[in-house]
C-alpha positions in Angstrom: 14.8 7.2 -35.6 15.4 9.0 -32.4 13.0 11.5 -30.7 10.3 9.2 -29.6 10.6 9.9 -25.9 9.2 12.9 -23.9 10.2 13.8 -20.4 13.0 13.4 -17.9 11.4 11.8 -14.8 8.0 10.8 -16.3 9.4 9.4 -19.5 6.9 8.6 -22.2 8.0 6.6 -25.3 5.5 5.8 -28.0 5.9 3.1 -30.7 4.1 1.7 -33.7 2.5 3.1 -36.9 -0.9 3.7 -38.6 -1.0 0.5 -40.6 1.3 -1.8 -38.6 0.1 -4.3 -36.0 -0.7 -1.5 -33.6 0.6 1.3 -31.6 1.7 1.6 -28.0 3.4 3.4 -25.2 5.9 2.7 -22.5 5.8 5.0 -19.4 9.0 4.8 -17.4 9.2 6.7 -14.1 5.5 6.3 -13.1 5.4 6.0 -9.2 4.4 2.7 -7.8 1.3 1.8 -5.7 -0.9 4.2 -7.6 -4.5 3.1 -8.3 -5.5 3.5 -11.9 -9.0 3.4 -13.3 -8.6 1.7 -16.7 -12.2 2.7 -17.6 -11.1 6.4 -17.4 -8.2 5.6 -19.8 -10.6 4.0 -22.2 -13.0 7.0 -21.9 -10.1 9.4 -23.0 -9.3 7.1 -25.9 -12.9 7.1 -27.0 -12.8 10.9 -27.1 -9.9 10.7 -29.6 -10.9 7.7 -31.6 -12.0 7.9 -35.3 -15.6 7.4 -36.5 -17.3 9.5 -33.7 -19.4 11.7 -35.9 -20.0 12.9 -39.4 -17.3 15.6 -39.2 -14.3 13.2 -38.5 -12.6 10.4 -40.3 -14.8 7.3 -40.7 -12.0 4.8 -40.0 -13.5 2.4 -37.4 -11.1 1.7 -34.6 -12.4 0.6 -31.2 -9.0 1.7 -29.7 -9.4 -0.9 -26.9 -6.0 -1.3 -25.2 -4.0 -4.0 -23.5 -1.8 -3.6 -20.4 1.4 -5.5 -21.0 3.4 -4.6 -17.9 3.8 -2.4 -14.8 0.3 -2.9 -13.5 -1.0 -5.6 -11.0 -4.1 -5.9 -8.9 -5.3 -2.5 -9.9 -2.1 -0.6 -9.0 1.1 0.5 -10.7 4.2 -1.4 -9.8 6.8 1.4 -10.3 8.2 -0.6 -13.2 7.7 0.5 -16.8 4.0 0.7 -17.7 3.4 -0.7 -21.2 0.1 -0.3 -23.1 -0.7 -1.6 -26.6 -3.6 -0.8 -29.0 -4.0 -3.2 -31.9 -4.9 -1.8 -35.3 -8.1 -3.4 -36.6 -9.4 -1.3 -39.6 -6.5 -0.6 -41.8 -7.2 -0.1 -45.5 -3.7 0.0 -46.9 -4.9 -0.3 -50.5 -6.3 3.3 -50.1 -2.7 4.5 -50.2 -1.2 2.4 -53.0 -1.7 5.3 -55.4 0.9 7.4 -53.4 3.5 4.7 -53.0 5.9 6.6 -55.3 4.3 10.1 -54.9 4.8 12.8 -52.3 1.6 14.3 -51.0 1.8 18.1 -50.5 2.4 19.3 -46.9 2.7 15.7 -45.6 5.8 14.1 -44.1 6.2 11.9 -47.2 9.1 13.8 -48.8 11.0 14.6 -45.7 10.8 11.1 -44.3 11.9 9.7 -47.7 14.8 12.1 -47.9 15.9 11.6 -44.3 15.6 7.8 -44.0 15.8 6.6 -47.6 12.7 4.5 -47.2 9.2 5.2 -45.9 5.9 3.5 -45.0 3.4 5.2 -47.3 0.4 3.5 -45.8 -1.4 6.2 -43.8 1.8 8.0 -43.3 3.3 5.3 -41.2 5.0 6.7 -38.1 4.0 10.2 -39.0 0.3 9.4 -38.8 -1.8 11.1 -36.1 -2.8 7.6 -35.1 0.4 7.6 -32.9 -1.3 10.2 -30.7 -3.6 7.5 -29.2 -0.6 6.3 -27.3 0.0 9.8 -25.9 -3.6 9.9 -24.7 -3.1 6.8 -22.7 0.0 8.3 -21.0 -1.9 11.6 -20.5 -4.8 9.8 -18.9 -2.4 8.1 -16.4 -0.9 11.4 -15.6 -4.3 13.1 -15.1 -5.4 10.4 -12.7 -2.3 10.9 -10.6 -2.4 14.7 -10.6 -6.1 14.9 -9.8 -5.2 13.5 -6.4 -3.0 16.6 -6.0 -5.9 18.9 -7.0 -4.5 19.6 -10.5 -6.9 19.4 -13.4 -6.9 19.7 -17.1 -9.5 20.8 -19.7 -9.4 21.9 -23.3 -11.9 22.8 -25.9 -12.3 24.1 -29.5 -12.4 27.9 -29.4 -12.1 28.5 -33.2 -12.7 26.8 -36.5 -11.8 28.9 -39.6 -13.0 32.4 -38.9 -15.7 31.3 -36.3 -14.3 32.0 -32.8 -15.5 32.2 -29.3 -15.5 35.7 -27.6 -14.6 36.5 -24.1 -12.4 34.8 -21.5 -12.2 31.0 -21.0 -13.6 31.2 -17.5 -16.9 32.5 -18.8 -17.4 29.7 -21.3 -19.8 26.8 -20.7 -17.4 24.0 -20.2 -20.2 21.6 -19.3 -21.3 21.8 -23.0 -17.9 20.4 -24.1 -18.8 16.7 -24.5 -22.4 17.5 -25.6 -21.4 18.4 -29.2 -19.2 16.7 -31.8 -16.9 19.8 -32.2 -16.0 19.8 -28.4 -16.7 23.5 -28.2 -17.6 25.0 -24.8 -20.5 27.0 -26.3 -23.5 25.1 -27.8 -24.5 27.8 -30.2 -21.0 28.3 -31.6 -20.5 24.6 -31.8 -23.5 24.2 -34.2 -22.0 26.9 -36.4 -18.6 25.3 -36.4 -20.1 21.9 -37.1 -22.1 23.3 -40.1 -18.9 24.9 -41.4 -16.8 21.7 -41.1 -19.6 19.7 -42.8 -19.7 22.2 -45.7 -15.9 22.1 -46.1 -15.9 18.3 -46.1 -18.6 18.3 -48.8 -16.3 20.4 -51.0 -13.5 17.9 -50.5 -11.4 20.4 -48.6 -10.2 20.8 -45.0 -10.1 23.6 -42.5 -8.0 24.5 -39.4 -8.8 25.7 -35.9 -7.7 26.6 -32.4 -7.9 24.6 -29.1 -7.8 26.5 -25.8 -6.3 24.6 -22.9 -6.5 25.3 -19.1 -4.5 23.8 -16.2 -6.1 24.4 -12.8 -4.6 23.9 -9.3 -0.9 24.1 -10.1 1.0 25.2 -7.0 3.7 27.9 -7.1 7.1 26.6 -8.2 6.5 24.2 -11.2 9.1 24.8 -13.9 12.9 24.5 -14.3 14.6 27.6 -15.7 16.6 28.3 -17.7 16.2 25.8 -20.5 13.3 23.8 -19.0 10.9 26.6 -18.4 7.4 25.5 -17.9 6.1 27.6 -20.8 8.9 26.3 -23.1 8.2 22.7 -22.3 4.5 23.1 -22.8 5.2 24.8 -26.2 7.4 21.9 -27.2 4.7 19.4 -26.1 2.0 21.1 -28.0 4.0 21.7 -31.2 4.9 18.0 -31.2 1.2 17.2 -32.0 0.5 16.5 -35.7 -0.8 19.5 -37.6 0.0 22.0 -34.8 1.4 25.3 -36.1 1.3 27.7 -33.3 1.3 28.1 -29.5 0.7 31.0 -27.1 0.0 31.3 -23.4 -1.5 34.1 -21.4 -2.2 37.1 -23.5 0.2 35.7 -26.1 0.6 37.8 -29.2 -2.1 40.2 -28.1 0.3 41.4 -25.4 2.2 43.4 -27.9 -0.8 45.8 -28.2 -0.7 46.5 -24.4 1.5 48.8 -22.3 3.5 47.4 -19.4 1.1 49.2 -17.0 -1.8 47.3 -18.6 -0.1 43.9 -18.9 1.5 43.6 -15.5 -0.3 41.3 -13.0 -0.4 43.1 -9.6 0.1 40.9 -6.5 -2.3 41.0 -3.6 -2.9 39.1 -0.4 -6.1 37.0 -0.1 -6.3 35.5 3.3 -3.0 33.6 3.7 -2.4 33.3 0.0 -0.7 35.6 -2.5 -2.6 35.9 -5.8 -2.5 38.2 -8.8 -5.5 40.5 -9.5 -5.2 39.7 -13.3 -3.6 36.8 -15.2 -2.1 38.2 -18.3 1.0 36.1 -17.6 -1.0 32.9 -18.1 0.0 31.5 -14.7 3.7 31.4 -15.5 6.3 34.0 -14.6 10.1 33.5 -15.2 9.3 30.0 -16.5 7.8 29.0 -13.1 4.1 28.5 -12.2 2.8 31.3 -10.0 -0.3 29.5 -8.6 -2.8 31.0 -11.1 -4.5 29.1 -13.9 -2.2 28.2 -16.8 -4.1 28.9 -20.0 -2.9 28.6 -23.6 -3.9 28.2 -27.2 -2.7 25.7 -29.9 -3.3 26.5 -33.6 -3.9 23.6 -36.0 -3.5 23.8 -39.8 -6.1 22.4 -42.2 -5.5 18.7 -42.7 -3.1 18.1 -45.6 -5.1 15.3 -47.3 -7.8 16.8 -49.4 -10.2 15.3 -52.0 -9.0 17.7 -54.7 -6.3 16.9 -57.2 -2.9 18.6 -56.4 0.3 18.8 -58.3 3.5 17.2 -56.9 6.5 15.1 -57.8 7.3 11.4 -57.4 10.4 9.7 -56.0 12.1 10.2 -59.4 11.4 13.9 -59.4 8.9 13.8 -62.2 5.8 15.9 -62.0 2.6 14.0 -61.0 -0.9 14.6 -59.9 -1.9 13.5 -56.4 -5.6 12.5 -55.9 -7.0 12.3 -52.4 -8.4 9.0 -51.4 -9.3 7.1 -48.1 -10.8 8.3 -44.9 -9.6 11.5 -43.4 -10.6 14.3 -41.0 -11.9 17.5 -42.6 -10.9 19.3 -39.4 -8.5 17.9 -36.8 -9.5 19.9 -33.8 -12.5 18.0 -32.5 -10.4 14.8 -32.0 -7.3 16.8 -30.9 -8.9 18.1 -27.7 -8.0 15.0 -25.6 -4.5 15.0 -27.2 -3.9 18.6 -26.0 -5.1 17.6 -22.5 -2.8 14.6 -22.6 0.3 16.5 -23.7 -0.3 19.1 -21.0 -0.8 16.4 -18.3 2.4 14.5 -19.4 4.4 17.7 -19.3 3.1 18.7 -15.9 3.5 15.2 -14.5 7.2 15.3 -15.4 7.7 18.7 -13.8 5.6 17.7 -10.8 8.0 14.8 -10.1 11.0 17.1 -10.5 9.3 19.6 -8.1 8.7 16.9 -5.5 12.3 15.7 -5.8 13.4 19.2 -4.6 10.9 19.1 -1.7 
């Protein structure tokens, strides 16, 4: 299986599976002599881990990690950084009923057809548990980039048909970690939580949207033509489990605007050139222009539902698939730190390439 590495200079490779010994990540290309706060890494993992509230999966994983290499006396060594998270709460028996069945809209069928053999326990390598390894790498990147004045934030802006109005810079981002949905609006968060709980009670699932923001990027990040910053961010976000759509700036709403409305006029503010609007989402020609980069990632309803569904087995015979085990009724509350992580990993890779030019 290829395709487990992201990046060119900041290379992130994840390994492991949902019901194996554990999951981990190797970061190759991390600069040496960088101080890392391991508690901050654990904090990001705690934001992603299962069992946080009534509206997420009740699998109980502490997600406490081990540093295996590349770190000594509180600093990076410049050698590959390796982290490992043991799995401690697998219930593989919950998946024995689908050993020979393909769950609708899961990776079961495609993995089986491509590789000829699959780990049906929790989806194996296709499980969203793999994303914990990405969160570690993203936390490392965020700590390094924060020293350069570059910051990342993300929040749930829509669940089902409940959506936040207005622009991201008017939202209450301080409310983000004060509600289980991770929505930057306390009142809307309560409505979203009620909806998710109701859907869960029905044995069904629901999707949502996460809005991400990157602040403090200098002008010049991005490598056209094929490594445009927007293209690499899109690839990073669409590599996350259950993601189905990506847009930045005005995105699809831009088609309703005229060029005279959509263009971002340049102006001089002190010694700095800025744009008076930011419909471009901070990226022009695939290169950052110094404004905030903002984007949205759409996530589908989780494929595992507690309602019987028709499918086929490995022999092609018609079967019924019954949902069992512990699963998220909505993925977006736990996906917020994953979106932040993938943004940080992508920017860290481009930042190093930018510095190489300088």
